[in-house]
PQR file of N, CA, C, O and H, with PARSE charges and radii, in Angstrom:
ATOM      1  N   MET A   1     -10.062 -10.041   9.988 -0.4000 1.5000
ATOM      2  CA  MET A   1     -10.346  -8.775   9.322 -0.0000 2.0000
ATOM      3  C   MET A   1     -11.344  -9.046   8.201  0.5500 1.7000
ATOM      4  O   MET A   1     -11.201 -10.016   7.457 -0.5500 1.4000
ATOM      5  N   ILE A   2     -12.322  -8.215   8.085 -0.4000 1.5000
ATOM      6  CA  ILE A   2     -13.345  -8.434   7.074 -0.0000 2.0000
ATOM      7  C   ILE A   2     -12.980  -7.737   5.764  0.5500 1.7000
ATOM      8  O   ILE A   2     -12.192  -6.792   5.734 -0.5500 1.4000
ATOM      9  H   ILE A   2     -12.439  -7.427   8.690  0.4000 1.0000
ATOM     10  N   LYS A   3     -13.566  -8.225   4.709 -0.4000 1.5000
ATOM     11  CA  LYS A   3     -13.262  -7.734   3.364 -0.0000 2.0000
ATOM     12  C   LYS A   3     -13.498  -6.222   3.252  0.5500 1.7000
ATOM     13  O   LYS A   3     -12.716  -5.516   2.616 -0.5500 1.4000
ATOM     14  H   LYS A   3     -14.206  -8.993   4.732  0.4000 1.0000
ATOM     15  N   LYS A   4     -14.562  -5.736   3.862 -0.4000 1.5000
ATOM     16  CA  LYS A   4     -14.868  -4.299   3.795 -0.0000 2.0000
ATOM     17  C   LYS A   4     -13.717  -3.475   4.383  0.5500 1.7000
ATOM     18  O   LYS A   4     -13.325  -2.460   3.807 -0.5500 1.4000
ATOM     19  H   LYS A   4     -15.197  -6.309   4.378  0.4000 1.0000
ATOM     20  N   GLN A   5     -13.180  -3.904   5.515 -0.4000 1.5000
ATOM     21  CA  GLN A   5     -12.082  -3.181   6.157 -0.0000 2.0000
ATOM     22  C   GLN A   5     -10.823  -3.210   5.298  0.5500 1.7000
ATOM     23  O   GLN A   5     -10.098  -2.219   5.218 -0.5500 1.4000
ATOM     24  H   GLN A   5     -13.498  -4.728   5.983  0.4000 1.0000
ATOM     25  N   ILE A   6     -10.566  -4.345   4.660 -0.4000 1.5000
ATOM     26  CA  ILE A   6      -9.402  -4.433   3.769 -0.0000 2.0000
ATOM     27  C   ILE A   6      -9.550  -3.427   2.636  0.5500 1.7000
ATOM     28  O   ILE A   6      -8.586  -2.754   2.273 -0.5500 1.4000
ATOM     29  H   ILE A   6     -11.155  -5.150   4.725  0.4000 1.0000
ATOM     30  N   GLY A   7     -10.746  -3.323   2.078 -0.4000 1.5000
ATOM     31  CA  GLY A   7     -11.001  -2.354   1.013 -0.0000 2.0000
ATOM     32  C   GLY A   7     -10.820  -0.917   1.478  0.5500 1.7000
ATOM     33  O   GLY A   7     -10.266  -0.087   0.757 -0.5500 1.4000
ATOM     34  H   GLY A   7     -11.530  -3.870   2.373  0.4000 1.0000
ATOM     35  N   GLU A   8     -11.286  -0.632   2.679 -0.4000 1.5000
ATOM     36  CA  GLU A   8     -11.116   0.720   3.231 -0.0000 2.0000
ATOM     37  C   GLU A   8      -9.637   1.027   3.455  0.5500 1.7000
ATOM     38  O   GLU A   8      -9.179   2.131   3.161 -0.5500 1.4000
ATOM     39  H   GLU A   8     -11.736  -1.307   3.264  0.4000 1.0000
ATOM     40  N   ASN A   9      -8.899   0.060   3.970 -0.4000 1.5000
ATOM     41  CA  ASN A   9      -7.461   0.246   4.173 -0.0000 2.0000
ATOM     42  C   ASN A   9      -6.738   0.426   2.841  0.5500 1.7000
ATOM     43  O   ASN A   9      -5.780   1.195   2.750 -0.5500 1.4000
ATOM     44  H   ASN A   9      -9.271  -0.837   4.208  0.4000 1.0000
ATOM     45  N   ALA A  10      -7.195  -0.278   1.817 -0.4000 1.5000
ATOM     46  CA  ALA A  10      -6.609  -0.109   0.483 -0.0000 2.0000
ATOM     47  C   ALA A  10      -6.790   1.330   0.016  0.5500 1.7000
ATOM     48  O   ALA A  10      -5.887   1.901  -0.595 -0.5500 1.4000
ATOM     49  H   ALA A  10      -7.973  -0.902   1.892  0.4000 1.0000
ATOM     50  N   GLY A  11      -7.935   1.914   0.297 -0.4000 1.5000
ATOM     51  CA  GLY A  11      -8.168   3.321  -0.048 -0.0000 2.0000
ATOM     52  C   GLY A  11      -7.241   4.253   0.703  0.5500 1.7000
ATOM     53  O   GLY A  11      -6.740   5.222   0.132 -0.5500 1.4000
ATOM     54  H   GLY A  11      -8.668   1.450   0.794  0.4000 1.0000
ATOM     55  N   ILE A  12      -7.008   3.975   1.964 -0.4000 1.5000
ATOM     56  CA  ILE A  12      -6.093   4.791   2.770 -0.0000 2.0000
ATOM     57  C   ILE A  12      -4.685   4.726   2.175  0.5500 1.7000
ATOM     58  O   ILE A  12      -4.011   5.747   2.039 -0.5500 1.4000
ATOM     59  H   ILE A  12      -7.415   3.188   2.428  0.4000 1.0000
ATOM     60  N   ILE A  13      -4.255   3.526   1.827 -0.4000 1.5000
ATOM     61  CA  ILE A  13      -2.920   3.352   1.250 -0.0000 2.0000
ATOM     62  C   ILE A  13      -2.840   4.011  -0.120  0.5500 1.7000
ATOM     63  O   ILE A  13      -1.841   4.657  -0.436 -0.5500 1.4000
ATOM     64  H   ILE A  13      -4.802   2.696   1.938  0.4000 1.0000
ATOM     65  N   TRP A  14      -3.872   3.858  -0.934 -0.4000 1.5000
ATOM     66  CA  TRP A  14      -3.874   4.475  -2.264 -0.0000 2.0000
ATOM     67  C   TRP A  14      -3.707   5.991  -2.144  0.5500 1.7000
ATOM     68  O   TRP A  14      -2.921   6.591  -2.879 -0.5500 1.4000
ATOM     69  H   TRP A  14      -4.684   3.334  -0.678  0.4000 1.0000
ATOM     70  N   ARG A  15      -4.440   6.605  -1.224 -0.4000 1.5000
ATOM     71  CA  ARG A  15      -4.336   8.062  -1.047 -0.0000 2.0000
ATOM     72  C   ARG A  15      -2.942   8.465  -0.574  0.5500 1.7000
ATOM     73  O   ARG A  15      -2.405   9.477  -1.024 -0.5500 1.4000
ATOM     74  H   ARG A  15      -5.078   6.118  -0.628  0.4000 1.0000
ATOM     75  N   ALA A  16      -2.354   7.685   0.325 -0.4000 1.5000
ATOM     76  CA  ALA A  16      -0.998   7.988   0.809 -0.0000 2.0000
ATOM     77  C   ALA A  16       0.011   7.885  -0.330  0.5500 1.7000
ATOM     78  O   ALA A  16       0.881   8.744  -0.468 -0.5500 1.4000
ATOM     79  H   ALA A  16      -2.790   6.863   0.690  0.4000 1.0000
ATOM     80  N   LEU A  17      -0.100   6.843  -1.141 -0.4000 1.5000
ATOM     81  CA  LEU A  17       0.817   6.691  -2.274 -0.0000 2.0000
ATOM     82  C   LEU A  17       0.575   7.753  -3.334  0.5500 1.7000
ATOM     83  O   LEU A  17       1.512   8.178  -4.009 -0.5500 1.4000
ATOM     84  H   LEU A  17      -0.808   6.145  -1.029  0.4000 1.0000
ATOM     85  N   ASN A  18      -0.650   8.180  -3.486 -0.4000 1.5000
ATOM     86  CA  ASN A  18      -0.959   9.229  -4.450 -0.0000 2.0000
ATOM     87  C   ASN A  18      -0.272  10.541  -4.077  0.5500 1.7000
ATOM     88  O   ASN A  18       0.097  11.325  -4.952 -0.5500 1.4000
ATOM     89  H   ASN A  18      -1.412   7.834  -2.937  0.4000 1.0000
ATOM     90  N   GLU A  19      -0.101  10.777  -2.778 -0.4000 1.5000
ATOM     91  CA  GLU A  19       0.576  11.996  -2.314 -0.0000 2.0000
ATOM     92  C   GLU A  19       2.094  11.893  -2.393  0.5500 1.7000
ATOM     93  O   GLU A  19       2.762  12.838  -2.813 -0.5500 1.4000
ATOM     94  H   GLU A  19      -0.400  10.140  -2.067  0.4000 1.0000
ATOM     95  N   LYS A  20       2.641  10.741  -1.988 -0.4000 1.5000
ATOM     96  CA  LYS A  20       4.100  10.608  -1.882 -0.0000 2.0000
ATOM     97  C   LYS A  20       4.733   9.860  -3.044  0.5500 1.7000
ATOM     98  O   LYS A  20       5.959   9.827  -3.150 -0.5500 1.4000
ATOM     99  H   LYS A  20       2.098   9.973  -1.647  0.4000 1.0000
ATOM    100  N   HIS A  21       3.941   9.261  -3.911 -0.4000 1.5000
ATOM    101  CA  HIS A  21       4.374   8.559  -5.125 -0.0000 2.0000
ATOM    102  C   HIS A  21       5.038   7.211  -4.894  0.5500 1.7000
ATOM    103  O   HIS A  21       4.787   6.284  -5.663 -0.5500 1.4000
ATOM    104  H   HIS A  21       2.945   9.287  -3.825  0.4000 1.0000
ATOM    105  N   GLU A  22       5.862   7.059  -3.885 -0.4000 1.5000
ATOM    106  CA  GLU A  22       6.428   5.745  -3.583 -0.0000 2.0000
ATOM    107  C   GLU A  22       6.790   5.681  -2.114  0.5500 1.7000
ATOM    108  O   GLU A  22       7.224   6.669  -1.522 -0.5500 1.4000
ATOM    109  H   GLU A  22       6.066   7.812  -3.260  0.4000 1.0000
ATOM    110  N   MET A  23       6.607   4.507  -1.535 -0.4000 1.5000
ATOM    111  CA  MET A  23       6.922   4.313  -0.124 -0.0000 2.0000
ATOM    112  C   MET A  23       7.280   2.855   0.117  0.5500 1.7000
ATOM    113  O   MET A  23       6.954   1.973  -0.677 -0.5500 1.4000
ATOM    114  H   MET A  23       6.254   3.704  -2.017  0.4000 1.0000
ATOM    115  N   GLY A  24       7.955   2.629   1.228 -0.4000 1.5000
ATOM    116  CA  GLY A  24       8.201   1.292   1.726 -0.0000 2.0000
ATOM    117  C   GLY A  24       7.166   0.953   2.782  0.5500 1.7000
ATOM    118  O   GLY A  24       6.360   1.798   3.171 -0.5500 1.4000
ATOM    119  H   GLY A  24       8.220   3.345   1.873  0.4000 1.0000
ATOM    120  N   ILE A  25       7.194  -0.274   3.236 -0.4000 1.5000
ATOM    121  CA  ILE A  25       6.226  -0.737   4.231 -0.0000 2.0000
ATOM    122  C   ILE A  25       6.313   0.086   5.520  0.5500 1.7000
ATOM    123  O   ILE A  25       5.288   0.487   6.072 -0.5500 1.4000
ATOM    124  H   ILE A  25       7.849  -0.960   2.920  0.4000 1.0000
ATOM    125  N   LEU A  26       7.533   0.337   5.998 -0.4000 1.5000
ATOM    126  CA  LEU A  26       7.675   1.094   7.248 -0.0000 2.0000
ATOM    127  C   LEU A  26       7.126   2.505   7.113  0.5500 1.7000
ATOM    128  O   LEU A  26       6.529   3.027   8.054 -0.5500 1.4000
ATOM    129  H   LEU A  26       8.365   0.012   5.550  0.4000 1.0000
ATOM    130  N   GLU A  27       7.318   3.129   5.958 -0.4000 1.5000
ATOM    131  CA  GLU A  27       6.758   4.461   5.727 -0.0000 2.0000
ATOM    132  C   GLU A  27       5.230   4.405   5.709  0.5500 1.7000
ATOM    133  O   GLU A  27       4.563   5.285   6.254 -0.5500 1.4000
ATOM    134  H   GLU A  27       7.802   2.704   5.193  0.4000 1.0000
ATOM    135  N   LEU A  28       4.687   3.370   5.082 -0.4000 1.5000
ATOM    136  CA  LEU A  28       3.228   3.233   5.059 -0.0000 2.0000
ATOM    137  C   LEU A  28       2.665   3.073   6.464  0.5500 1.7000
ATOM    138  O   LEU A  28       1.621   3.641   6.782 -0.5500 1.4000
ATOM    139  H   LEU A  28       5.228   2.656   4.639  0.4000 1.0000
ATOM    140  N   ILE A  29       3.342   2.310   7.300 -0.4000 1.5000
ATOM    141  CA  ILE A  29       2.903   2.156   8.692 -0.0000 2.0000
ATOM    142  C   ILE A  29       2.888   3.515   9.383  0.5500 1.7000
ATOM    143  O   ILE A  29       1.930   3.857  10.076 -0.5500 1.4000
ATOM    144  H   ILE A  29       4.190   1.848   7.042  0.4000 1.0000
ATOM    145  N   GLU A  30       3.942   4.274   9.192 -0.4000 1.5000
ATOM    146  CA  GLU A  30       4.058   5.580   9.845 -0.0000 2.0000
ATOM    147  C   GLU A  30       3.007   6.562   9.342  0.5500 1.7000
ATOM    148  O   GLU A  30       2.392   7.272  10.138 -0.5500 1.4000
ATOM    149  H   GLU A  30       4.720   3.995   8.630  0.4000 1.0000
ATOM    150  N   VAL A  31       2.798   6.608   8.053 -0.4000 1.5000
ATOM    151  CA  VAL A  31       1.897   7.594   7.453 -0.0000 2.0000
ATOM    152  C   VAL A  31       0.427   7.236   7.667  0.5500 1.7000
ATOM    153  O   VAL A  31      -0.394   8.106   7.958 -0.5500 1.4000
ATOM    154  H   VAL A  31       3.297   6.031   7.406  0.4000 1.0000
ATOM    155  N   THR A  32       0.102   5.961   7.522 -0.4000 1.5000
ATOM    156  CA  THR A  32      -1.313   5.554   7.581 -0.0000 2.0000
ATOM    157  C   THR A  32      -1.777   5.158   8.982  0.5500 1.7000
ATOM    158  O   THR A  32      -2.978   5.124   9.253 -0.5500 1.4000
ATOM    159  H   THR A  32       0.768   5.254   7.285  0.4000 1.0000
ATOM    160  N   HIS A  33      -0.833   4.860   9.866 -0.4000 1.5000
ATOM    161  CA  HIS A  33      -1.143   4.380  11.217 -0.0000 2.0000
ATOM    162  C   HIS A  33      -1.863   3.036  11.211  0.5500 1.7000
ATOM    163  O   HIS A  33      -2.544   2.680  12.173 -0.5500 1.4000
ATOM    164  H   HIS A  33       0.142   4.888   9.646  0.4000 1.0000
ATOM    165  N   LEU A  34      -1.705   2.289  10.107 -0.4000 1.5000
ATOM    166  CA  LEU A  34      -2.254   0.937  10.035 -0.0000 2.0000
ATOM    167  C   LEU A  34      -1.217  -0.049  10.549  0.5500 1.7000
ATOM    168  O   LEU A  34      -0.022   0.242  10.562 -0.5500 1.4000
ATOM    169  H   LEU A  34      -1.152   2.579   9.326  0.4000 1.0000
ATOM    170  N   LYS A  35      -1.683  -1.212  10.970 -0.4000 1.5000
ATOM    171  CA  LYS A  35      -0.782  -2.277  11.393 -0.0000 2.0000
ATOM    172  C   LYS A  35      -0.181  -2.943  10.160  0.5500 1.7000
ATOM    173  O   LYS A  35      -0.739  -2.874   9.065 -0.5500 1.4000
ATOM    174  H   LYS A  35      -2.654  -1.449  10.959  0.4000 1.0000
ATOM    175  N   LYS A  36       0.964  -3.586  10.358 -0.4000 1.5000
ATOM    176  CA  LYS A  36       1.654  -4.223   9.230 -0.0000 2.0000
ATOM    177  C   LYS A  36       0.737  -5.209   8.510  0.5500 1.7000
ATOM    178  O   LYS A  36       0.672  -5.198   7.281 -0.5500 1.4000
ATOM    179  H   LYS A  36       1.418  -3.642  11.247  0.4000 1.0000
ATOM    180  N   ASN A  37       0.033  -6.055   9.245 -0.4000 1.5000
ATOM    181  CA  ASN A  37      -0.867  -7.017   8.611 -0.0000 2.0000
ATOM    182  C   ASN A  37      -1.968  -6.334   7.814  0.5500 1.7000
ATOM    183  O   ASN A  37      -2.336  -6.800   6.735 -0.5500 1.4000
ATOM    184  H   ASN A  37       0.085  -6.065  10.244  0.4000 1.0000
ATOM    185  N   GLU A  38      -2.492  -5.241   8.334 -0.4000 1.5000
ATOM    186  CA  GLU A  38      -3.534  -4.501   7.614 -0.0000 2.0000
ATOM    187  C   GLU A  38      -2.983  -3.960   6.298  0.5500 1.7000
ATOM    188  O   GLU A  38      -3.665  -3.990   5.274 -0.5500 1.4000
ATOM    189  H   GLU A  38      -2.193  -4.863   9.210  0.4000 1.0000
ATOM    190  N   ILE A  39      -1.762  -3.472   6.330 -0.4000 1.5000
ATOM    191  CA  ILE A  39      -1.128  -2.948   5.119 -0.0000 2.0000
ATOM    192  C   ILE A  39      -0.890  -4.064   4.111  0.5500 1.7000
ATOM    193  O   ILE A  39      -1.147  -3.891   2.920 -0.5500 1.4000
ATOM    194  H   ILE A  39      -1.208  -3.447   7.162  0.4000 1.0000
ATOM    195  N   LEU A  40      -0.406  -5.195   4.577 -0.4000 1.5000
ATOM    196  CA  LEU A  40      -0.121  -6.299   3.662 -0.0000 2.0000
ATOM    197  C   LEU A  40      -1.394  -6.821   2.999  0.5500 1.7000
ATOM    198  O   LEU A  40      -1.397  -7.091   1.798 -0.5500 1.4000
ATOM    199  H   LEU A  40      -0.197  -5.336   5.545  0.4000 1.0000
ATOM    200  N   PHE A  41      -2.472  -6.965   3.765 -0.4000 1.5000
ATOM    201  CA  PHE A  41      -3.746  -7.386   3.168 -0.0000 2.0000
ATOM    202  C   PHE A  41      -4.216  -6.370   2.124  0.5500 1.7000
ATOM    203  O   PHE A  41      -4.637  -6.744   1.029 -0.5500 1.4000
ATOM    204  H   PHE A  41      -2.469  -6.745   4.740  0.4000 1.0000
ATOM    205  N   ALA A  42      -4.141  -5.089   2.471 -0.4000 1.5000
ATOM    206  CA  ALA A  42      -4.602  -4.044   1.559 -0.0000 2.0000
ATOM    207  C   ALA A  42      -3.721  -3.958   0.316  0.5500 1.7000
ATOM    208  O   ALA A  42      -4.227  -3.694  -0.774 -0.5500 1.4000
ATOM    209  H   ALA A  42      -3.799  -4.785   3.360  0.4000 1.0000
ATOM    210  N   LEU A  43      -2.419  -4.175   0.458 -0.4000 1.5000
ATOM    211  CA  LEU A  43      -1.541  -4.176  -0.709 -0.0000 2.0000
ATOM    212  C   LEU A  43      -1.863  -5.353  -1.631  0.5500 1.7000
ATOM    213  O   LEU A  43      -1.763  -5.236  -2.852 -0.5500 1.4000
ATOM    214  H   LEU A  43      -2.009  -4.389   1.345  0.4000 1.0000
ATOM    215  N   GLY A  44      -2.245  -6.475  -1.048 -0.4000 1.5000
ATOM    216  CA  GLY A  44      -2.693  -7.608  -1.858 -0.0000 2.0000
ATOM    217  C   GLY A  44      -3.921  -7.237  -2.673  0.5500 1.7000
ATOM    218  O   GLY A  44      -4.027  -7.573  -3.853 -0.5500 1.4000
ATOM    219  H   GLY A  44      -2.326  -6.571  -0.056  0.4000 1.0000
ATOM    220  N   TRP A  45      -4.838  -6.546  -2.031 -0.4000 1.5000
ATOM    221  CA  TRP A  45      -6.063  -6.072  -2.701 -0.0000 2.0000
ATOM    222  C   TRP A  45      -5.689  -5.149  -3.857  0.5500 1.7000
ATOM    223  O   TRP A  45      -6.148  -5.335  -4.984 -0.5500 1.4000
ATOM    224  H   TRP A  45      -4.752  -6.273  -1.072  0.4000 1.0000
ATOM    225  N   LEU A  46      -4.848  -4.150  -3.568 -0.4000 1.5000
ATOM    226  CA  LEU A  46      -4.447  -3.182  -4.599 -0.0000 2.0000
ATOM    227  C   LEU A  46      -3.674  -3.857  -5.735  0.5500 1.7000
ATOM    228  O   LEU A  46      -3.823  -3.485  -6.899 -0.5500 1.4000
ATOM    229  H   LEU A  46      -4.474  -3.999  -2.653  0.4000 1.0000
ATOM    230  N   SER A  47      -2.865  -4.831  -5.398 -0.4000 1.5000
ATOM    231  CA  SER A  47      -2.111  -5.565  -6.411 -0.0000 2.0000
ATOM    232  C   SER A  47      -3.056  -6.358  -7.308  0.5500 1.7000
ATOM    233  O   SER A  47      -2.900  -6.354  -8.529 -0.5500 1.4000
ATOM    234  H   SER A  47      -2.745  -5.133  -4.452  0.4000 1.0000
ATOM    235  N   LYS A  48      -4.022  -7.027  -6.719 -0.4000 1.5000
ATOM    236  CA  LYS A  48      -4.997  -7.794  -7.490 -0.0000 2.0000
ATOM    237  C   LYS A  48      -5.781  -6.888  -8.430  0.5500 1.7000
ATOM    238  O   LYS A  48      -6.140  -7.298  -9.534 -0.5500 1.4000
ATOM    239  H   LYS A  48      -4.149  -7.030  -5.727  0.4000 1.0000
ATOM    240  N   GLU A  49      -6.047  -5.667  -8.000 -0.4000 1.5000
ATOM    241  CA  GLU A  49      -6.770  -4.689  -8.811 -0.0000 2.0000
ATOM    242  C   GLU A  49      -5.848  -3.965  -9.801  0.5500 1.7000
ATOM    243  O   GLU A  49      -6.284  -3.067 -10.522 -0.5500 1.4000
ATOM    244  H   GLU A  49      -5.755  -5.334  -7.103  0.4000 1.0000
ATOM    245  N   ASN A  50      -4.572  -4.363  -9.829 -0.4000 1.5000
ATOM    246  CA  ASN A  50      -3.571  -3.773 -10.727 -0.0000 2.0000
ATOM    247  C   ASN A  50      -3.411  -2.265 -10.495  0.5500 1.7000
ATOM    248  O   ASN A  50      -3.293  -1.487 -11.442 -0.5500 1.4000
ATOM    249  H   ASN A  50      -4.217  -5.092  -9.244  0.4000 1.0000
ATOM    250  N   LYS A  51      -3.410  -1.871  -9.218 -0.4000 1.5000
ATOM    251  CA  LYS A  51      -3.283  -0.462  -8.841 -0.0000 2.0000
ATOM    252  C   LYS A  51      -1.878  -0.100  -8.360  0.5500 1.7000
ATOM    253  O   LYS A  51      -1.510   1.074  -8.355 -0.5500 1.4000
ATOM    254  H   LYS A  51      -3.506  -2.502  -8.449  0.4000 1.0000
ATOM    255  N   VAL A  52      -1.090  -1.101  -7.955 -0.4000 1.5000
ATOM    256  CA  VAL A  52       0.261  -0.836  -7.442 -0.0000 2.0000
ATOM    257  C   VAL A  52       1.263  -1.798  -8.073  0.5500 1.7000
ATOM    258  O   VAL A  52       0.912  -2.872  -8.561 -0.5500 1.4000
ATOM    259  H   VAL A  52      -1.388  -2.055  -7.960  0.4000 1.0000
ATOM    260  N   TYR A  53       2.518  -1.371  -8.045 -0.4000 1.5000
ATOM    261  CA  TYR A  53       3.599  -2.300  -8.380 -0.0000 2.0000
ATOM    262  C   TYR A  53       4.684  -2.165  -7.337  0.5500 1.7000
ATOM    263  O   TYR A  53       4.769  -1.171  -6.617 -0.5500 1.4000
ATOM    264  H   TYR A  53       2.803  -0.498  -7.648  0.4000 1.0000
ATOM    265  N   PHE A  54       5.508  -3.188  -7.275 -0.4000 1.5000
ATOM    266  CA  PHE A  54       6.534  -3.298  -6.249 -0.0000 2.0000
ATOM    267  C   PHE A  54       7.898  -3.395  -6.926  0.5500 1.7000
ATOM    268  O   PHE A  54       8.029  -4.010  -7.984 -0.5500 1.4000
ATOM    269  H   PHE A  54       5.439  -3.996  -7.860  0.4000 1.0000
ATOM    270  N   PHE A  55       8.897  -2.793  -6.320 -0.4000 1.5000
ATOM    271  CA  PHE A  55      10.267  -2.930  -6.811 -0.0000 2.0000
ATOM    272  C   PHE A  55      11.219  -2.850  -5.626  0.5500 1.7000
ATOM    273  O   PHE A  55      10.874  -2.336  -4.562 -0.5500 1.4000
ATOM    274  H   PHE A  55       8.790  -2.293  -5.461  0.4000 1.0000
ATOM    275  N   GLU A  56      12.422  -3.368  -5.834 -0.4000 1.5000
ATOM    276  CA  GLU A  56      13.415  -3.372  -4.763 -0.0000 2.0000
ATOM    277  C   GLU A  56      14.379  -2.212  -4.978  0.5500 1.7000
ATOM    278  O   GLU A  56      14.876  -1.999  -6.084 -0.5500 1.4000
ATOM    279  H   GLU A  56      12.702  -3.786  -6.699  0.4000 1.0000
ATOM    280  N   ASN A  57      14.635  -1.470  -3.912 -0.4000 1.5000
ATOM    281  CA  ASN A  57      15.519  -0.313  -3.971 -0.0000 2.0000
ATOM    282  C   ASN A  57      16.369  -0.300  -2.701  0.5500 1.7000
ATOM    283  O   ASN A  57      15.853  -0.078  -1.606 -0.5500 1.4000
ATOM    284  H   ASN A  57      14.232  -1.643  -3.014  0.4000 1.0000
ATOM    285  N   GLU A  58      17.654  -0.535  -2.850 -0.4000 1.5000
ATOM    286  CA  GLU A  58      18.581  -0.512  -1.716 -0.0000 2.0000
ATOM    287  C   GLU A  58      18.114  -1.399  -0.555  0.5500 1.7000
ATOM    288  O   GLU A  58      17.946  -0.921   0.567 -0.5500 1.4000
ATOM    289  H   GLU A  58      18.073  -0.716  -3.740  0.4000 1.0000
ATOM    290  N   LYS A  59      17.909  -2.672  -0.829 -0.4000 1.5000
ATOM    291  CA  LYS A  59      17.548  -3.677   0.182 -0.0000 2.0000
ATOM    292  C   LYS A  59      16.144  -3.514   0.750  0.5500 1.7000
ATOM    293  O   LYS A  59      15.839  -4.098   1.789 -0.5500 1.4000
ATOM    294  H   LYS A  59      18.045  -3.060  -1.740  0.4000 1.0000
ATOM    295  N   GLU A  60      15.300  -2.755   0.112 -0.4000 1.5000
ATOM    296  CA  GLU A  60      13.949  -2.526   0.613 -0.0000 2.0000
ATOM    297  C   GLU A  60      12.971  -2.608  -0.550  0.5500 1.7000
ATOM    298  O   GLU A  60      13.269  -2.155  -1.654 -0.5500 1.4000
ATOM    299  H   GLU A  60      15.548  -2.281  -0.733  0.4000 1.0000
ATOM    300  N   TYR A  61      11.814  -3.182  -0.299 -0.4000 1.5000
ATOM    301  CA  TYR A  61      10.765  -3.168  -1.308 -0.0000 2.0000
ATOM    302  C   TYR A  61      10.023  -1.851  -1.227  0.5500 1.7000
ATOM    303  O   TYR A  61       9.686  -1.374  -0.144 -0.5500 1.4000
ATOM    304  H   TYR A  61      11.571  -3.550   0.598  0.4000 1.0000
ATOM    305  N   ARG A  62       9.775  -1.270  -2.391 -0.4000 1.5000
ATOM    306  CA  ARG A  62       9.051  -0.008  -2.487 -0.0000 2.0000
ATOM    307  C   ARG A  62       7.761  -0.256  -3.245  0.5500 1.7000
ATOM    308  O   ARG A  62       7.661  -1.193  -4.038 -0.5500 1.4000
ATOM    309  H   ARG A  62      10.050  -1.657  -3.271  0.4000 1.0000
ATOM    310  N   ILE A  63       6.787   0.582  -2.995 -0.4000 1.5000
ATOM    311  CA  ILE A  63       5.472   0.445  -3.622 -0.0000 2.0000
ATOM    312  C   ILE A  63       5.127   1.757  -4.297  0.5500 1.7000
ATOM    313  O   ILE A  63       5.323   2.834  -3.733 -0.5500 1.4000
ATOM    314  H   ILE A  63       6.868   1.343  -2.351  0.4000 1.0000
ATOM    315  N   CYS A  64       4.608   1.651  -5.520 -0.4000 1.5000
ATOM    316  CA  CYS A  64       4.154   2.810  -6.288 -0.0000 2.0000
ATOM    317  C   CYS A  64       2.779   2.521  -6.869  0.5500 1.7000
ATOM    318  O   CYS A  64       2.388   1.365  -7.032 -0.5500 1.4000
ATOM    319  H   CYS A  64       4.449   0.776  -5.977  0.4000 1.0000
ATOM    320  N   LEU A  65       2.063   3.573  -7.175 -0.4000 1.5000
ATOM    321  CA  LEU A  65       0.803   3.405  -7.900 -0.0000 2.0000
ATOM    322  C   LEU A  65       1.088   3.182  -9.367  0.5500 1.7000
ATOM    323  O   LEU A  65       2.061   3.707  -9.907 -0.5500 1.4000
ATOM    324  H   LEU A  65       2.380   4.512  -7.043  0.4000 1.0000
ATOM    325  N   ILE A  66       0.244   2.407 -10.006 -0.4000 1.5000
ATOM    326  CA  ILE A  66       0.299   2.249 -11.461 -0.0000 2.0000
ATOM    327  C   ILE A  66      -0.564   3.336 -12.039  0.5500 1.7000
ATOM    328  O   ILE A  66      -1.746   3.441 -11.712 -0.5500 1.4000
ATOM    329  H   ILE A  66      -0.546   1.980  -9.567  0.4000 1.0000
ATOM    330  N   GLU A  67       0.017   4.145 -12.894 -0.4000 1.5000
ATOM    331  CA  GLU A  67      -0.736   5.234 -13.511 -0.0000 2.0000
ATOM    332  C   GLU A  67      -1.417   4.712 -14.763  0.5500 1.7000
ATOM    333  O   GLU A  67      -0.784   4.106 -15.628 -0.5500 1.4000
ATOM    334  H   GLU A  67       0.978   4.060 -13.160  0.4000 1.0000
ATOM    335  N   ASN A  68      -2.724   4.958 -14.843 -0.4000 1.5000
ATOM    336  CA  ASN A  68      -3.492   4.493 -16.009 -0.0000 2.0000
ATOM    337  C   ASN A  68      -3.632   5.578 -17.029  0.5500 1.7000
ATOM    338  O   ASN A  68      -4.247   5.367 -18.074 -0.5500 1.4000
ATOM    339  H   ASN A  68      -3.238   5.450 -14.140  0.4000 1.0000
TER
END
């Protein structure tokens, strides 16, 4: 996967989280129609850019946007 595609996928995930506020990986797969690996790469990108944070909720990791 090329860097440009990871960035584009990060945008897709950012928009999905902006609408729903928090999601788990399985929800992101369902909503974005991206593959798990694509989501994980893009979440790494968003995390490095300090755009998302992760927390555990009832045996599942959840992802939220960091509001600036």
